N, C-alpha and C positions, 0 to 999 in steps of 0.2 A: 821325645828325644831318647835315643838309645845309647847306653854305655855297654860296650861289647869288647871281648877279647878276640883276636883273629882266629885262634885255634879252637876247634870244637871240643867241648868237655864231654866226657863219656856220660852215658845215660845214668841218671840217678845221682850224679855227683853234684856237690854244692858249687855255686858260682864262686869264682876266686875272690879272695878278700880284697884284692886291689880294685876289682870292679865295684864291690860294695862301698869301699871308701870313696871312690870317685863319684859314684851315684849320690852319696851323702853330700859331697861337695857341690854337685850340681843342684841338688834340692835346696841347699842352704842359699845358693845364689838366687834361686826362684823366690825364696822367702824374703831375701833382702830387697826385692823389688815390690814387696807387698802382695805377692800372689801366693796361691796355695798349691804346692806340688803333691802329686799322687804317684806312688811307686808301685811297680808290678814287676814280676819276673817272667822273662821269656825262656821257656825251658831250653837248657843247653849251655848258654854262655853269656847271656846279657841281662841287664836290668833296664827297665823303662821308667823314665821320669815324665809324667804327664802333667799338663796344665789344662784343667777343665774349663772351657769357656761357656759362660751362660748364654751369650749371644753369638751370632755368626761373626767370624773374624776372617778377613781375607788371608790367603796363603802368604802374600807378600809381607803383611804386617806380622803374621805369625813367625815367619822366618827372621824378620828384623828382631822380634822379641827373643827368639832362640839364640841369635847371634850375640845379643847383649848379655844373655844369661851365660853363655859359654865364655864370653870375654871376662865377665866377673868371676867365673869359676877358675880361671887360669888354665894353663896347659895341662892336658891329661898326663898321667904317669906313663912310663915306657910300657909298651905292650897293650895299651888300652886305646880303643878308638871310640869317638863320640859321633853319632850319626844324627843329623837333624831331620825330623819328619814333620811336615812334608819336605821332600827333597828338592822341590822346584816350585816356582811361583804360579805356573800355569800347567794344565793337563790337557792332553789330546786323547781322542778316542782310542788310538792305537798305542798310547803311552800314558796309562792312567796314573802312574807313579809307583813309589816303593810300597810294597805290602808290609803289613805289620799284624802280629797276632794280638788280638784284643784280650784284656784280662778276663779270666774265667773261661776262655776258650781252650779247645784241645788242639795240640800240635798234630796235624794229620800224619806226620811222619813217625813220631814217637808215641803218640797217644797221651803225652803228659799235659797237665793243665797249667795254664798261666794264672798264678795267684797274685792278689794284692799283697803289699807289704805295708806294715804300720811304721810309725816313727822309729821304733826300735829294730827295724829291719827284720821283723818276724812275720810269717804268713798270716793273713787274716782268715780265720775259720768261718765266722758268720759274715760272709761278704755282703749279703743283702742289707742287714742291719747297719753295717759299716758304711755302705754306700748312701743310705738315707741320711746319714749325718755329715756327709761331705759338703763343703762350701764351694760353689762355682764362682768364677771370676767374671763380672760383667765386662762388656766391650769397652766402656769408658775407663775402667780400671786398667785394662790392657793398654789403652791409648796413653794413659798417664805413665805407665811403666816404660814405654818406648819414647816418652817425652812429647807426645802430642795428644791434646785433649780436644774433643769436639766442642764447638760452640752450640749452646742450646738457644733456640729461638725464643723471643719474648712470648710470655704466656699470660692468660687471664686468670685471676684468682677466682675460683669458683668451687662448687662442690665436687667437680670432676677431678680436682687435685688429690691424688692419692697420698695417704700418709705412709711413711716408710714402714715396712714390715719388720718387726723385731727378729733378730737372728735366731732366737729359740723357737720361732714360729708360734708363740703363744699369743692368741688374739687379745688385744687390749681395747678398752673402751676409748673411743675418740670423742672428746667433747664437741658439741655443736660450735662451729666457728662462724664468726661474722666477717664477711668480706665485702669491701667497698668495690664499686665498679671502677676499676682502674687497671692500667696496664703496668706490669712489673717486668723489668728487664733482668733476667736471671743469668745472663752470660757471665761466666767466671772471669775474673781478672787474671792477667798473666797466663793466658791459656796456652801459650807456646813456649813457656819456660822449659828448658831441658830438651828442646828439639834437636840438639846436637847429637842425641843418641843415634840418629841416622848416620852420622859421620864419626862414630866413636873411635875408629882407627884411622881417620883422615884429619890430622890436626889443622892443616891449612884450610880445608873446607869448613871445619868447625869454626875457625876464626871469622871467616867471611859470613857464615850463617849467623853467628852471634852479633855481628856488626850491622848487617844489611837487613832491614825490616822487610823489604820487598822479596828478597830470596826466602826469608823465613816464612812469609805468607805462602809462597808457592810450594815450598817443601811440605808445609802442614797440609795444604790443599791436596797434594798428591798422596801423601801417606794416609789421609782420611778416606781415600778412594773417590774423591771428587774429580780426579783427572786434571789434565792440563791441555789448554788449546795449543794450536801450532805456534802462535806468537809467544805464548807463555813458555813453551819448551825452548824456543830460540833464545829468549831472554835468559832463561836459566842456564843454557849453554854458554851464552855470552859472559855470564858471571863466573861460572865454575870451570869453563873450558880453558881458562888461562892459568891454571894452577899446576902446570908441569905434569909430573908423574901422577898427581892426584886427580887430574882433570877427568879422565875416562871413568875411574872407579867412583868418583863423586857423582858424576852424571848418572851412571848406572844405579847407584844407591837411591836416586830419586826416581828415575824412569821405571825401575822395575816394579813400582807401585801402580803403574798404569795398566789398564786392561789390555792394551795392544803392545805391551813391551815384548821385545824380542832381543836375544843376545846380539850385541854389537850396536845397539841403538845409541848408546853414549858415544861410541867412537864415530859414528856417522854424523852426529850433531856437532861434535868437536872439530870435525874437518870442514864445517861450513861457517866458521867464524868470520866476522868482518875483519878487514886488515888492522883496524884499531879498536880498542875496547870502547864500549858504549859508556858515555859519561853519565854521572848522576843527574846532571841537568837535563840530558836528553830523556832519561827514564822518567823524570818528573813531568817533562813536557808530554810524553806519550801516555802516561798513566796519572793524570792529575787527581782523580778521585781516590784511587788506591793509595798513592803516595801521601796524600793529605790525611787519609784515614789511619794508615799504619805508622806514620811518623817518619818520613824519609828526610832526615835532617843531619846526616853524617857530615863531619868536618875533617878534612885531611890537610896535612902540611905537604904540599907538592913542590918539587923543584921546577925550575924553568923548563918549558917544553912539555910538562905533564899537566894533567887535569884530574879532577876528582872522578873516581870510578870505584865500584864496590870491591874490586880485587885488591885495592890498596889496604884493606883490612888485614890481609895476610902477607902481602909482598911489598917490597919497596918499588918505587916507580921505575927504577932502572932494571928491575927483574920481571916486569910485566910484559909478556909477549905482545908485540904491536905498539908498545910505548917506549921500549928501551932505546930505539933509534932516535926518537924525537928528543929524549932527554940527552943523549950523547951529542946530537947535533946542536942543541941549544947550548950545551956546555962548551962545545968547540967554537961556536960563533961568538961567545961572550955576550956582551950586552945584558948583564944580569939585571940592571935597573929597569931596562925596557921590558924584559921578560917578567919581572916582578909586577910591573904596572899592568901588563896584559893579564897576568894571573889574578890580580885584584879585580880588574874589569870583568873577567870571567865569573868571579865569585859574585859580583853585583848583579850580573845578568841572571845567574842562577837564583839569587834571592828574589829578583823581579819575577821570574817565572814561577817560583814557589808562591809568592804573594798573589799573583794573578790566579793561580789554581785555587788558593784558599778563598779568594773573593768570589770566584765562581761557585764554589761549594757553599759559601755562606749565603749568597743570593738565593740559591736553590733551596736551602734549608728555611730561609725566611719565607719564601713563597709557600713551601709545604706547611709551615707553621700557621700562616694566615688561612690556608684552605682547611687545615685541621680545626682551627678555632671556629670557623663558620659551621663546620659539620657538627662539632660538639654543641654549639649553641642551638642548632636546629633540633638535634636529638633531645637535649634538655627541655626545649620548648614542647616537644611532643610528649615527653614524660610528664610535664606540668599539666598538659591537657588531660592525660589519662588519669592522673591523681586527682585533678579537679572533678572529673566525672565520677570517681570513686568516693568523693566526699572527703578527700584528704585523710582517709583511713588506711591502715596497712592493707596491701593488696597481695593475695596469694598468687604465685606464679609457678610454673613447672620447676623453676630452679630454686625457689624459696619465697620468703615474704619480703616484699618491697615496701620500704617506708621513705617518706620525704621528711627530712629534719632540717631545722635552721639553727645554726649556732653562730652567735655574734654577727648576725646579718648575712651569713653565708649559707646558701641552700645546698644541700647534698642529698643524693639518693643512696640509700644503704640497702643492700640485699642480705637478709638473714638466711643463711644456708642451713 
């Protein structure tokens, strides 16, 4: 991120104080997100605020992070311009992007060097020693800052699990650990809390995102770089494409995390909407496994002629494009009691569809449970045979020492790592 004044400062002159103050404000916004800013000077008229990533981060996520930082820092003062680098989500061979002078490099035009600045905004003389003490930010911390954290897969407890390295890099003795042969699910709870950072300047889109678990799942999937299939893109457009002036910006805020994103993609998808919004019941019918897993159980108070749909988290039924005519016609026809009964029946049909999806899921899980139990029983029997051949004594393995123990009539296999 570059903080710059439009006019060139003469060679050897100090950077204007207004630029220094604004760079401090941007650096404070970086620290407020739990990240570590690094400042440098570009000879002439600008200061650079860097965020050093420990792992590779996509340009789209990086720009999302920079947008959030600038939003938190507030508007720049008069006469100061803030530039986001990288300046685009994708690069082409003939358009590699905006160039930037790296710290400790020489400006080819003036011969001046770009220096690092410390927290007191003073040049760092021993740059090599100072660099060795810098702390880089891992990709999962960047994901937390923008409101999306990756799910970690289930892991096996074994000697291959690395202990966290102390921040002072002083090696410490790690006691020998005992690990049972069992699967541990280490996925964090509430991994998508704060995902509204993608729509930090789109309040209606943020309300729909907070209320609709299906949309939240797709936004997280796109921002993590996992992409969206064609049907998933259409459903995202069905949900966000009816938010009026926020429709196209909200869609682009999601689609620009896709590898094949091009300018105007959000507008093209918003022009292909169905005449009427997709109902929550239809979404549960099309995606039974996803909706049962993420918890698609929203409840809406809908007037006659309307039906539950995710857009109602942000708009009234009479304001939803494709639904307003149905509501007005129902109100003009009267028959409120009949319309109320039809609405109740629609709700019961949705409950029935949800129950059917859950039953299908439960049946599948029961079948998997029975298959897993048989597999566990077969493996334990083979281990019993091996331990019997070893004389029921501890057995050395490449991963550690394997013992068979019995506690209160329960047999267990323990691997001492």
